[in-house]
Backbone as CSV, one residue per row, in Angstrom:
resi,resn,N_x,N_y,N_z,CA_x,CA_y,CA_z,C_x,C_y,C_z
1,MET,61.266,163.170,59.091,60.482,162.457,58.096,61.419,161.498,57.364
2,SER,61.144,160.230,57.412,62.037,159.241,56.844,62.093,159.320,55.326
3,LYS,60.991,159.622,54.706,60.916,159.694,53.247,60.650,161.133,52.831
4,LYS,61.436,161.620,51.868,61.259,162.994,51.407,60.128,163.053,50.390
5,ILE,59.066,163.757,50.737,57.902,163.899,49.872,57.934,165.285,49.237
6,THR,57.822,165.340,47.917,57.804,166.623,47.212,56.582,166.689,46.297
7,PRO,56.096,167.894,46.008,54.879,168.030,45.193,55.000,167.488,43.777
8,TYR,56.140,167.737,43.112,56.218,167.445,41.683,57.213,166.348,41.316
9,LYS,57.786,165.705,42.313,58.726,164.593,42.068,59.841,165.006,41.113
10,ASP,60.249,166.264,41.224,61.266,166.831,40.337,62.600,166.847,41.077
11,THR,63.480,165.920,40.756,64.740,165.800,41.480,65.714,166.943,41.189
12,SER,65.443,167.721,40.150,66.347,168.822,39.808,66.089,170.075,40.647
13,ARG,64.965,170.091,41.378,64.626,171.260,42.202,64.429,170.847,43.653
14,SER,64.713,171.756,44.556,64.569,171.476,45.976,63.095,171.384,46.365
15,LYS,62.842,170.759,47.492,61.475,170.693,48.010,60.933,172.101,48.222
16,LYS,61.784,172.986,48.703,61.379,174.363,48.976,60.868,175.058,47.719
17,GLU,61.582,174.873,46.627,61.173,175.481,45.357,59.842,174.900,44.881
18,GLN,59.691,173.601,45.016,58.465,172.946,44.562,57.262,173.339,45.422
19,VAL,57.467,173.416,46.731,56.385,173.809,47.644,55.951,175.244,47.358
20,THR,56.924,176.126,47.109,56.605,177.524,46.801,55.753,177.609,45.541
21,GLU,56.152,176.893,44.496,55.388,176.890,43.246,53.978,176.340,43.467
22,MET,53.884,175.248,44.238,52.592,174.621,44.476,51.626,175.584,45.150
23,PHE,52.082,176.228,46.215,51.187,177.128,46.947,50.871,178.397,46.155
24,ASP,51.827,178.870,45.368,51.531,180.002,44.481,50.409,179.633,43.508
25,THR,50.458,178.403,43.008,49.491,177.939,42.010,48.091,177.768,42.586
26,ILE,48.004,177.206,43.796,46.680,176.888,44.360,46.149,177.975,45.287
27,SER,46.875,179.078,45.434,46.512,180.106,46.417,45.094,180.652,46.228
28,GLY,44.670,180.789,44.976,43.361,181.394,44.707,42.187,180.611,45.249
29,ASN,42.277,179.278,45.233,41.141,178.492,45.731,41.485,177.659,46.955
30,TYR,42.614,177.967,47.579,43.086,177.175,48.722,42.107,177.215,49.902
31,ASP,41.640,178.397,50.261,40.766,178.521,51.434,39.466,177.741,51.269
32,GLY,38.798,177.948,50.140,37.526,177.277,49.912,37.672,175.776,49.858
33,LEU,38.716,175.316,49.196,38.947,173.885,49.079,39.302,173.265,50.428
34,ASN,40.040,174.012,51.225,40.405,173.531,52.555,39.172,173.306,53.434
35,ARG,38.223,174.234,53.354,36.992,174.086,54.144,36.241,172.816,53.743
36,VAL,36.222,172.560,52.425,35.536,171.372,51.918,36.242,170.104,52.383
37,ILE,37.554,170.081,52.228,38.345,168.891,52.536,38.287,168.532,54.020
38,SER,38.327,169.539,54.883,38.340,169.278,56.332,36.949,169.310,56.945
39,PHE,35.924,169.511,56.115,34.543,169.657,56.599,34.409,170.826,57.580
40,GLY,35.317,171.790,57.462,35.277,172.970,58.326,35.841,172.762,59.715
41,ILE,36.306,171.540,60.009,36.809,171.252,61.361,38.094,172.006,61.653
42,ASP,38.846,172.366,60.606,40.097,173.089,60.823,39.861,174.431,61.500
43,VAL,38.673,175.004,61.319,38.320,176.273,61.983,38.304,176.074,63.503
44,LYS,37.734,174.977,63.920,37.658,174.640,65.348,39.053,174.410,65.918
45,TRP,39.900,173.727,65.166,41.265,173.472,65.633,42.029,174.783,65.813
46,ARG,41.885,175.704,64.880,42.595,176.979,64.989,42.136,177.772,66.209
47,LYS,40.849,177.700,66.513,40.331,178.402,67.693,41.003,177.892,68.970
48,LYS,41.288,176.606,69.014,41.967,176.035,70.177,43.398,176.555,70.285
49,VAL,44.057,176.719,69.124,45.406,177.277,69.111,45.389,178.705,69.647
50,VAL,44.430,179.487,69.186,44.298,180.881,69.630,44.071,180.953,71.132
51,LYS,43.269,180.057,71.646,42.989,180.031,73.088,44.251,179.731,73.889
52,LEU,45.047,178.776,73.416,46.292,178.423,74.103,47.269,179.599,74.108
53,VAL,47.387,180.263,72.967,48.293,181.407,72.858,47.771,182.567,73.700
54,GLY,46.477,182.808,73.645,45.873,183.921,74.373,46.088,183.855,75.869
55,LYS,46.151,182.654,76.413,46.351,182.483,77.858,47.683,183.047,78.335
56,THR,48.653,183.187,77.428,49.976,183.689,77.809,50.097,185.205,77.674
57,ASN,49.029,185.852,77.170,49.019,187.319,77.001,50.228,187.840,76.221
58,PRO,50.449,187.342,75.022,51.633,187.751,74.258,51.496,189.168,73.708
59,LYS,52.631,189.863,73.651,52.647,191.194,73.036,52.925,191.087,71.543
60,ASN,53.771,190.137,71.166,54.038,189.946,69.743,54.011,188.457,69.396
61,ILE,53.518,188.161,68.191,53.326,186.783,67.747,53.852,186.628,66.330
62,LEU,54.527,185.516,66.073,54.949,185.158,64.727,54.175,183.913,64.295
63,ASP,53.476,184.018,63.170,52.787,182.861,62.599,53.568,182.401,61.381
64,VAL,54.316,181.312,61.549,55.176,180.788,60.493,54.356,179.947,59.519
65,ALA,54.701,180.003,58.232,53.942,179.303,57.191,52.470,179.721,57.270
66,THR,52.275,181.017,57.320,50.943,181.585,57.565,49.962,181.342,56.427
67,GLY,50.482,181.079,55.215,49.588,180.840,54.082,48.751,182.061,53.770
68,THR,47.431,181.900,53.772,46.537,183.031,53.491,46.131,183.767,54.771
69,GLY,46.807,183.468,55.863,46.650,184.265,57.075,45.492,183.911,57.988
70,ASP,44.863,182.760,57.806,43.725,182.401,58.662,44.064,182.456,60.144
71,LEU,45.166,181.800,60.519,45.519,181.765,61.940,45.974,183.137,62.419
72,ALA,46.755,183.846,61.616,47.213,185.188,61.996,46.031,186.103,62.280
73,ILE,45.001,186.020,61.448,43.798,186.835,61.654,43.089,186.442,62.940
74,ASN,42.977,185.152,63.189,42.334,184.688,64.425,43.118,185.098,65.665
75,LEU,44.444,185.180,65.519,45.292,185.527,66.661,45.105,186.978,67.108
76,ALA,44.423,187.775,66.292,44.111,189.152,66.699,43.287,189.164,67.985
77,LYS,42.578,188.077,68.246,41.740,187.976,69.444,42.552,187.819,70.725
78,THR,43.855,187.577,70.597,44.687,187.410,71.792,44.999,188.736,72.469
79,GLY,44.804,189.844,71.743,45.143,191.151,72.301,46.584,191.556,72.050
80,ALA,47.313,190.773,71.250,48.703,191.114,70.929,48.758,192.431,70.164
81,SER,49.863,193.157,70.312,50.010,194.452,69.628,50.764,194.325,68.312
82,GLU,51.386,193.167,68.067,52.101,192.937,66.810,51.949,191.472,66.407
83,ILE,51.454,191.253,65.194,51.337,189.896,64.654,51.989,189.877,63.280
84,ILE,52.903,188.937,63.086,53.574,188.796,61.793,53.199,187.441,61.202
85,GLY,52.663,187.483,59.985,52.396,186.257,59.245,53.483,186.077,58.211
86,LEU,54.238,184.998,58.312,55.405,184.789,57.447,55.199,183.567,56.566
87,ASP,55.526,183.706,55.282,55.369,182.584,54.368,56.323,182.737,53.195
88,ILE,56.614,181.627,52.544,57.523,181.637,51.403,56.786,181.865,50.085
89,SER,55.452,181.727,50.116,54.650,181.844,48.898,54.038,183.238,48.762
90,ALA,54.462,183.964,47.738,53.920,185.299,47.489,52.431,185.229,47.145
91,GLY,52.028,184.168,46.450,50.627,184.015,46.071,49.715,183.874,47.272
92,MET,50.114,183.051,48.215,49.316,182.864,49.433,49.270,184.157,50.250
93,LEU,50.402,184.838,50.357,50.465,186.090,51.118,49.559,187.151,50.512
94,GLU,49.492,187.191,49.195,48.661,188.193,48.521,47.182,187.985,48.864
95,VAL,46.751,186.734,48.867,45.372,186.418,49.273,45.150,186.844,50.720
96,GLY,46.138,186.550,51.555,46.034,186.921,52.966,45.946,188.416,53.184
97,LYS,46.702,189.185,52.421,46.681,190.645,52.553,45.294,191.211,52.259
98,HIS,44.628,190.649,51.268,43.265,191.096,50.941,42.303,190.779,52.081
99,LYS,42.457,189.619,52.691,41.599,189.230,53.819,41.831,190.153,55.019
100,ILE,43.092,190.452,55.261,43.443,191.330,56.388,42.891,192.736,56.173
101,LYS,43.002,193.220,54.943,42.480,194.550,54.623,40.969,194.604,54.788
102,SER,40.282,193.546,54.361,38.819,193.517,54.461,38.349,193.516,55.917
103,LYS,39.207,193.037,56.803,38.874,193.005,58.227,39.460,194.196,58.982
104,LYS,40.102,195.099,58.216,40.701,196.319,58.780,41.737,195.999,59.871
105,LEU,42.604,195.042,59.578,43.629,194.627,60.537,45.044,194.943,60.041
106,GLU,45.134,195.836,59.030,46.446,196.128,58.447,47.431,196.705,59.464
107,ASN,46.937,197.434,60.453,47.823,198.048,61.443,48.317,197.054,62.486
108,LEU,47.701,195.887,62.532,48.068,194.871,63.520,48.872,193.734,62.899
109,ILE,48.463,193.284,61.709,49.065,192.104,61.091,49.913,192.499,59.890
110,ASN,51.164,192.099,59.921,52.087,192.363,58.820,52.438,191.045,58.137
111,MET,52.190,190.964,56.834,52.487,189.749,56.082,53.878,189.871,55.457
112,VAL,54.733,188.892,55.726,56.143,188.968,55.328,56.531,187.742,54.503
113,LYS,57.167,187.978,53.355,57.681,186.874,52.544,59.092,186.548,53.011
114,ALA,59.255,185.362,53.550,60.559,184.938,54.055,60.575,183.427,54.213
115,ASP,61.769,182.911,54.409,61.998,181.472,54.541,61.995,181.100,56.025
116,SER,61.216,180.092,56.379,61.120,179.670,57.778,62.442,179.138,58.323
117,GLU,63.335,178.751,57.437,64.629,178.231,57.881,65.679,179.331,58.024
118,HIS,65.299,180.566,57.673,66.185,181.730,57.823,65.321,182.910,58.268
119,LEU,64.831,182.865,59.482,63.908,183.893,59.962,64.629,185.230,60.149
120,PRO,64.091,186.316,59.574,64.766,187.620,59.607,64.501,188.392,60.901
121,TYR,64.692,187.733,62.035,64.426,188.365,63.333,65.545,188.009,64.310
122,SER,65.718,188.874,65.290,66.786,188.676,66.268,66.427,187.586,67.271
123,ASP,67.415,187.122,67.988,67.207,186.096,69.008,66.217,186.583,70.071
124,ASN,65.425,185.650,70.592,64.533,185.933,71.729,63.587,187.107,71.462
125,TYR,63.005,187.137,70.274,62.194,188.299,69.877,60.701,188.131,70.156
126,PHE,60.161,186.929,69.949,58.714,186.746,70.008,58.227,186.087,71.298
127,ASP,57.096,186.601,71.790,56.453,185.998,72.961,55.776,184.674,72.603
128,ALA,55.275,184.586,71.384,54.558,183.390,70.948,54.814,183.148,69.464
129,ILE,54.921,181.884,69.089,55.097,181.497,67.692,54.141,180.350,67.395
130,THR,53.504,180.413,66.243,52.568,179.367,65.836,52.903,178.875,64.431
131,VAL,52.516,177.635,64.163,52.579,177.080,62.812,51.352,176.184,62.642
132,ALA,50.536,176.463,61.637,49.369,175.625,61.369,49.534,174.949,60.011
133,PHE,49.644,173.647,60.024,49.763,172.855,58.797,50.925,173.319,57.932
134,GLY,52.055,173.593,58.564,53.195,174.100,57.812,54.510,173.384,58.050
135,VAL,54.689,172.773,59.226,56.011,172.206,59.512,56.362,171.050,58.583
136,ARG,55.355,170.343,58.087,55.679,169.216,57.201,56.141,169.685,55.822
137,ASN,55.997,170.978,55.554,56.477,171.524,54.283,57.892,172.075,54.372
138,PHE,58.487,172.072,55.572,59.855,172.569,55.716,60.806,171.688,54.897
139,GLU,61.747,172.305,54.219,62.790,171.556,53.507,63.620,170.753,54.509
140,ASN,64.050,171.452,55.554,64.828,170.826,56.622,64.087,171.072,57.935
141,LEU,63.391,170.055,58.410,62.521,170.199,59.581,63.285,170.697,60.805
142,GLU,64.410,170.076,61.092,65.156,170.442,62.298,65.734,171.855,62.210
143,LYS,66.145,172.253,61.019,66.669,173.614,60.852,65.567,174.641,61.062
144,GLY,64.377,174.362,60.508,63.251,175.273,60.697,62.851,175.392,62.158
145,LEU,62.804,174.265,62.844,62.444,174.282,64.267,63.514,174.983,65.102
146,SER,64.777,174.819,64.723,65.871,175.497,65.437,65.782,177.002,65.293
147,GLU,65.394,177.462,64.102,65.217,178.895,63.876,64.065,179.434,64.740
148,ILE,63.002,178.659,64.842,61.864,179.070,65.678,62.295,179.152,67.140
149,LEU,63.060,178.172,67.590,63.568,178.197,68.966,64.438,179.433,69.192
150,ARG,65.239,179.779,68.201,66.149,180.933,68.325,65.398,182.235,68.552
151,VAL,64.321,182.467,67.795,63.634,183.757,67.878,62.536,183.787,68.951
152,LEU,62.266,182.651,69.585,61.284,182.606,70.667,61.927,183.074,71.972
153,LYS,61.215,183.888,72.717,61.723,184.355,74.011,61.738,183.211,75.025
154,PRO,62.693,183.223,75.950,62.641,182.245,77.043,61.307,182.372,77.788
155,GLY,60.646,181.247,78.007,59.332,181.270,78.651,58.191,181.487,77.677
156,GLY,58.515,181.742,76.392,57.482,181.950,75.385,56.814,180.640,74.998
157,ILE,55.716,180.743,74.278,54.972,179.548,73.882,55.079,179.306,72.380
158,PHE,55.242,178.043,72.024,55.270,177.608,70.627,54.132,176.603,70.456
159,VAL,53.220,176.894,69.521,52.075,176.009,69.296,52.036,175.592,67.834
160,ILE,51.978,174.288,67.612,51.918,173.732,66.263,50.598,172.995,66.086
161,LEU,49.921,173.265,64.993,48.758,172.480,64.579,49.153,171.760,63.302
162,GLU,49.123,170.433,63.337,49.558,169.673,62.171,48.720,168.411,62.015
163,THR,48.604,167.963,60.789,47.885,166.719,60.543,48.619,165.553,61.190
164,SER,47.861,164.545,61.576,48.433,163.313,62.099,47.562,162.161,61.617
165,VAL,47.856,160.965,62.056,47.151,159.786,61.557,46.445,159.078,62.711
166,PRO,45.136,158.909,62.633,44.416,158.172,63.682,44.982,156.760,63.840
167,THR,45.030,156.276,65.064,45.613,154.952,65.320,44.569,153.918,65.733
168,LYS,43.352,154.356,66.014,42.324,153.429,66.478,41.342,153.082,65.367
169,THR,40.880,151.833,65.378,39.845,151.373,64.450,38.488,151.919,64.897
170,PRO,37.612,152.361,64.007,37.708,152.342,62.538,38.252,153.645,61.960
171,TYR,38.651,154.569,62.827,39.087,155.886,62.350,40.350,155.775,61.499
172,LYS,41.225,154.843,61.859,42.467,154.643,61.109,42.169,154.264,59.666
173,GLN,41.272,153.284,59.479,40.931,152.828,58.136,40.171,153.902,57.349
174,GLY,39.271,154.587,58.034,38.504,155.650,57.386,39.378,156.799,56.936
175,TYR,40.335,157.157,57.781,41.249,158.253,57.454,42.115,157.885,56.250
176,LYS,42.601,156.638,56.231,43.467,156.203,55.128,42.711,156.246,53.803
177,PHE,41.476,155.771,53.804,40.674,155.777,52.581,40.407,157.208,52.118
178,TYR,40.041,158.067,53.064,39.722,159.452,52.709,40.951,160.187,52.184
179,SER,42.091,160.024,52.886,43.286,160.790,52.523,43.947,160.297,51.245
180,THR,43.835,158.994,50.950,44.511,158.459,49.766,43.615,158.400,48.531
181,LYS,42.310,158.339,48.736,41.392,158.207,47.599,40.544,159.466,47.371
182,ILE,39.901,159.939,48.415,38.945,161.040,48.267,39.629,162.391,48.148
183,LEU,40.587,162.661,49.034,41.237,163.979,49.045,41.936,164.298,47.720
184,PRO,42.752,163.389,47.183,43.366,163.695,45.881,42.334,163.877,44.773
185,LEU,41.229,163.129,44.840,40.181,163.263,43.829,39.542,164.642,43.879
186,ILE,39.240,165.112,45.097,38.679,166.458,45.267,39.655,167.495,44.718
187,GLY,40.940,167.300,45.033,41.955,168.226,44.542,42.025,168.273,43.031
188,ARG,41.933,167.099,42.396,42.006,167.051,40.933,40.802,167.718,40.279
189,VAL,39.638,167.563,40.915,38.410,168.114,40.350,38.353,169.630,40.496
190,PHE,38.758,170.125,41.672,38.553,171.542,41.970,39.811,172.402,41.888
191,SER,40.976,171.793,41.806,42.214,172.577,41.763,42.863,172.453,40.396
192,LYS,43.521,173.548,39.974,44.205,173.513,38.682,45.569,172.837,38.789
193,ASP,45.978,172.510,40.002,47.231,171.797,40.201,46.921,170.364,40.638
194,ARG,47.070,169.427,39.725,46.674,168.038,39.986,47.559,167.357,41.030
195,SER,48.788,167.838,41.173,49.734,167.204,42.087,49.584,167.688,43.526
196,ALA,49.052,168.897,43.696,49.084,169.552,44.998,48.425,168.743,46.107
197,TYR,47.204,168.281,45.874,46.474,167.626,46.954,46.895,166.172,47.151
198,SER,47.530,165.593,46.144,48.179,164.298,46.357,49.375,164.487,47.278
199,TYR,50.130,165.569,47.035,51.278,165.865,47.904,50.835,166.112,49.341
200,LEU,49.763,166.890,49.499,49.323,167.226,50.849,48.922,165.973,51.636
201,SER,48.287,165.018,50.994,47.905,163.794,51.693,49.116,162.893,51.932
202,GLU,50.009,162.813,50.950,51.208,161.980,51.093,52.132,162.517,52.187
203,SER,52.304,163.837,52.219,53.193,164.432,53.214,52.622,164.292,54.617
204,ALA,51.299,164.346,54.727,50.659,164.157,56.035,50.883,162.746,56.544
205,ALA,50.768,161.770,55.652,50.929,160.368,56.051,52.367,160.052,56.445
206,ALA,53.326,160.736,55.827,54.742,160.436,56.064,55.329,161.213,57.241
207,PHE,54.622,162.229,57.701,55.187,163.112,58.728,55.125,162.468,60.115
208,PRO,56.196,162.595,60.916,56.176,162.041,62.273,55.166,162.779,63.142
209,TYR,54.427,162.046,63.961,53.406,162.684,64.796,53.423,162.075,66.188
210,GLY,52.719,162.729,67.101,52.650,162.228,68.471,54.016,162.213,69.133
211,GLU,54.350,161.116,69.768,55.595,161.013,70.523,56.821,161.197,69.638
212,ALA,56.738,160.747,68.390,57.877,160.896,67.466,58.202,162.366,67.233
213,PHE,57.164,163.178,67.064,57.398,164.608,66.848,57.786,165.287,68.159
214,ASN,57.198,164.845,69.273,57.604,165.364,70.584,59.114,165.211,70.766
215,ASN,59.629,164.045,70.388,61.058,163.761,70.568,61.922,164.670,69.699
216,ILE,61.436,165.011,68.503,62.180,165.932,67.640,62.237,167.317,68.285
217,LEU,61.101,167.779,68.819,61.062,169.086,69.488,62.027,169.121,70.680
218,LYS,62.047,168.044,71.447,62.943,167.967,72.616,64.407,167.947,72.177
219,LYS,64.679,167.229,71.089,66.044,167.165,70.562,66.541,168.548,70.152
220,ILE,65.658,169.352,69.565,66.025,170.705,69.137,66.323,171.596,70.336
221,GLY,65.659,171.316,71.473,65.901,172.106,72.678,64.654,172.694,73.321
222,PHE,63.488,172.384,72.769,62.247,172.856,73.375,61.979,172.106,74.684
223,ILE,61.293,172.774,75.590,60.918,172.169,76.869,59.392,172.179,77.020
224,ASP,58.915,171.496,78.032,57.467,171.439,78.324,56.671,171.016,77.081
225,VAL,57.169,170.013,76.386,56.549,169.558,75.135,55.343,168.660,75.432
226,GLU,54.215,168.980,74.828,53.005,168.179,74.991,52.281,168.052,73.657
227,ASP,51.549,166.942,73.485,50.737,166.794,72.276,49.294,166.487,72.672
228,ASN,48.374,167.038,71.901,46.947,166.881,72.172,46.226,166.532,70.867
229,PRO,45.969,165.229,70.624,45.295,164.814,69.380,43.901,165.414,69.274
230,GLN,43.512,165.740,68.044,42.212,166.345,67.769,41.413,165.452,66.811
231,THR,40.101,165.385,67.025,39.182,164.681,66.120,39.706,163.278,65.779
232,PHE,39.799,162.443,66.800,40.211,161.038,66.672,41.640,160.877,66.162
233,GLY,42.424,161.958,66.234,43.813,161.879,65.810,44.073,162.356,64.393
234,ALA,43.074,162.942,63.737,43.266,163.454,62.373,44.205,164.652,62.355
235,ALA,44.326,165.328,63.477,45.275,166.431,63.639,45.770,166.399,65.085
236,THR,46.858,167.097,65.325,47.410,167.174,66.682,47.871,168.592,66.951
237,ILE,47.583,169.076,68.158,48.108,170.362,68.606,49.266,170.089,69.571
238,TYR,50.425,170.629,69.241,51.614,170.485,70.079,51.905,171.822,70.752
239,THR,52.277,171.777,72.006,52.730,172.990,72.695,54.126,172.742,73.251
240,ALA,54.921,173.802,73.236,56.282,173.712,73.752,56.725,175.088,74.220
241,SER,57.850,175.124,74.917,58.367,176.394,75.418,59.882,176.391,75.300
242,LYS,60.475,177.464,75.806,61.940,177.635,75.730,62.477,178.034,77.088
């Protein structure tokens, strides 16, 4: 990412500290607001991620930047015997734990507070690793991706779902108007953190996508890198291996 985007424009604190505070603050209404902002399409995107992971029949899965655990919960459908949802925000994890308990998945899904750039797992540990809307929040993108490569088993699958920017008219213009004008407005009206949804739209616009992100994955050492744009390019699903 050429420009460093942070939630609170506070130069005295790291991006990591600011992102943690932001997600702790908005955790209570994050899920509901997300459904509104994405018109529920993010549910469809996650199902595609689950399908890709499920095809590899993984025994254990790590969901990095799991947030409130939406993807981790959906990944239960893969038949894996161990799923770990990892996040730096205690507030988001707490919401996720309640969701997991309500679905009686406590014995399958373990929610862990940890830093994506310092994963507390041994080399070559996971059959599959996922990240949904989280890589753009990494303090150091390449360090976070390197850690994911380290703990992924050779031949394992890495799937990323991340926002991207449509390149074709009129979707490009429509996306820009929605992300810069409407999304921050919705965030200000419905969220107690006025900066959060401005950050989310700004960070999405600044994040490398498509071939640019493919090249970063290849530079880190991932192989079989592919990108699959979703909904006119508003999001992209990336797959890679080791």
